[in-house]
N, C-alpha and C positions, 0 to 999 in steps of 0.2 A: 668936253666934246658934246656936241648937240646933234640932234637928228638933222639930216640934210633939209635945207629950207625948200621943200618941193613947191610950196605956194609962191615962191619967188623964182621959179624955174625959168621964166622968160628972160629975166635979167641975168641970173646966176649961170644958167647953162649957155644961153645964146651969147650974151655980151662978155661975161667973164671967162667963158669956156671951162667952167668948173662943173664936171659931171658928178653924180653921186659916187661913182667909182673913185675918181681922183680925190674927192673930199674925204671919203672914208680911208683911203690909202694914207693920206696925210695925217689923219687922226691916229691911225695905227702906228705910223712911223714915230710920231711925237710921243705917244704912250710908251712905246718900246724904248726909245732913246732916254726917256725919263725913268725907265725901269718901273713903270706903274703896273699893277696887276690888272688882269682882264676885267675884274669886277669893278674897276674904277670907271669903266665905260657904262653909261646909263643903259637900262634894259632895252628900251625901244631902239636906241642907236645900235646896240649890239645885235639885236634881231635883224635890223636892216643891213648891217655889215655881213652877217651870215647869208642873207638873201642875195646880196650883190657880189660879195667877194668869196663867200664860202669859208670864212675864217671865224671859227667859234673859239671857245676857251682852250680846247686841246690843241688846235692848230696854232693859236697864239703862243702857247707855252712852248710848243715844238720849234717855232720860229725864233723865239727868244733864246732857247738853249742853243740852237744852231748859230745864231748871231754871236752869242757870248763865246762859243767855242772857236769861232773863226779868228777873232782878234782880241787882244787885251784891251785896246782902246775902242771897243765897238760903239760906245755911246757917242763918241766924237764923229764917227763915220756914218752919216745919215744914209749914204748910198748903199752901204752894206745891208742895212735892214730893208731898204727899199727893194734891193735886188732879190731878197728872199720872199717878198710878197708877190701875189699873182700879178701878172703884167696886163691882164685884161679882165673885164667882168665875166661872171658866170653866164652861161647860156640860159637866160631865164625864160619862163613861159610868158609869151606876149599874147594877150587876148585881142580878138579882132576889133573891139571898139576902142582900144587905146589909141591915143593920138601920137603921131611921130612928128617931131620938130627938128630942124637943122640948126646947128651952131653956125656962127659966122665963119664961113670958110675962107681961107686965104687962097690966093691965086695958085700957088704951088699945090695945095691940097686938092683944089678943084681939078687941076690938070691931071692928077693921078687917079681920078675916079674913072672906072670903066663906064661904058654908056648906060648900063642898067642902073648903076649907082647914081650917075648924074641925073637920070630921069627921076629917080626917087627923091633926090635932093630938090629938084625943081618943083615937084608936086608938094613935098613936105614944107617947102619954104614959104608957102602961101600963109597969109594970116590965119591963125587958128590951127595950123598944121594939117595933117592928113590922117585918116583912119588907117590903122595897120592893115585891115582887110582889103583896102583899096590899093595897096602897094605890093611890090615884089618882096615877099618875106625874107628870102635869102639875102637880098641886097640890104634890106633894113638891118638884119642881124650883123652883116659884115661892117656896116657903117657904125652900128652900136658898139661893136667890139673895138673899133678904132676911136671911139669917142666923138664921132662926127654928127651923130643924132642923139637926141634925148627923148625919153618916153614920158607921156603924161596920161594919167588915169583921170578921165574927165568926171567931175563930181558936180552935179547940179543941186541947187537949193532944195529941190523936192526929193532928192535921194535920201535913203536911210542907210546908215552904216552900222555894222555890228563888229566890234573888235573882240575877238576871243582872248581869254587870258593867256599869258605867255607860259610856255611849258618849261 
């Protein structure tokens, strides 16, 4: 299991429609099906899973116990483990300068959007996306929960980053 390839977001999120939430859900399902301990997930990946899904070591163990208690053949039943995981990402803090991008929407998905969500999608579909501060925040959050938009933290070459140690 690797960290989500955020640097390939344009292709991975827009074309493949694989959001960080879906990516990490599949990592957790595979780890649980193989009966791997939580410590088998690399630290930065685990930290990102906690940030997006809210599943840390204790939650992972609780889900494993719950899955094992449900069925004798729980490893064979991928859906059982998947049903025990969260069905949508956590409501994360989105900073005003973050960019919002739209995945490739199908016609059916587009027709199900309310007018505010459709407006957000039109604006965010432009090349380079749109700043969160320039959009309707509630509509962006609803689209994010449904996996129809993805977020990018813009980093320029002149920016300096500081990564604190993991706790």
